[in-house]
Phi, psi and omega in degrees: 000136183295146179294158179292139184262357179224142179304130183301331182286343182256348180289138179295331178203165180241146172258171176300322179296323178298317180297317182292342177279345182294139186293342182259006177255128181288133179217124000285148182239190185270350190237163174251139180248138179218139179297128177281153182294334176273124175230137185253171175287337186251350182205157168268142180236120182238138174282138174255115191240153173280128181303327180292323177294321178295321179296318178294325178297324182277320185268337180086163176228153180255127178225122182054039178080002181245131178269129177223166188238090183289127180292134180297128180272129181300141172282320179210170172245124177266123180245125180244118189269147182275347185300137174258125180255122180293335180206171179294332180300313179295323179295318179292327176297322177296319179294326179296325178292327176294322178297325177300313179301314181298321182294317187274328182270332180074167186298336181278349187249358179210158178281110184299143185213140171264103179276142180210151177257137179235159173268107185267119181275119181214122180051050172069011172222163186256133175243157175278128180233132178266132177227165176216139174249104193249148176296146177274125181250122181258138179161205182257138171293135174264117180261103184301335184262007176264200181271091181279122181203125184298321180296315181294319180294322177298318178299320179293324177294323182284343180277131180304136181245140180300126176086350181282135180252006181242163178217141178301143180257359182255150171290164188304310183297320178293324179293318177301315179297322179294318179298316181295318178295320179297319178295320177299311181297316182299311181294322178298319181292320179295316180295323176295320177299317179299311185294323188266338183239340184076023178231155173220136175284165180284110178259357190262340185292152181296119178082010181284338179241134180233138174262116183285167179295342177276354179092018180258140175273129179231135174274125178255341174268099184253005185251338179269095185239125186246151177289150178242129175231163182247026174266190183274345183292135177265117182286129178243129180283180186293346177268356180090016184254137179280067193294324181295310181299316181292329178291321176294321176299318178295320178301316179297321179295320179295316181293319184286315190265324181267318178279346180056043178245140175293143181282138174272096184285357173269350174298129182307329180295307182285324179299324180282310192270343177258014173300133188299318180295320179294318181295327176295317179295319179296320179299322177295318178296319180296318178298320179294321177301312181291328178294316183285339178256015180303133181092345176271177180292155179300159182292108176224081192285346179057000000 
């Protein structure tokens, strides 16, 4: 297969053929790669599929006299990051922030991932490239800016979804209670992470939080982690987005609407970030971000 003619970090998207051209991917290999519908500003996301599942998806299977085409379910998600690291030290610092998320959220609160650094061959020299092989989490996207309600989400989980191969095992009332407990636990862990480490993961991006069929909230964007301060400065990431402020706003929505708990506005986190004047300023920055990225893909920072 011919070598790639464009740096993988600069391509707007990757195809299966692009992945197979990478020097650290075995070809021919045991798996099929397919571009996932979610693509971020910071990473490429590829489904890792079993070839037999892909074959059944294409040829179909007959069940009770009816032929249907089951979509191949990913075994893992391969994430290839666009970040350029000037040295191994910066790359290891990035990995340490991922360890923070894993430590504070625990296996029930995030999509587990094996992060690894590879030597990426590009134009006759080697660069450090960060990748992750992450568990595939099936469920509903949690939209912090939508109508968050445990009862409504439970109803949506109980309703058959196109392409879903799983089904909730809890009755409706038990599922609602599970969603609320998960929201309580999730917000408590995030707030503890903020207080003890000074970091917060991105809770605001489209599709970064998923509600599993078991009623658990899981963070799937484990790499975009921003510093938290309690001063007046509004942190803007390298893309121009006020990710820290919007993540705290999303955290408040989850605690208020899904956990059904009143917000403690004397908590330094909420007292700082939910200040009305600050939120007005953040909204202006967010509008400018969307104005300058108009025509580009939606904000999905991964």
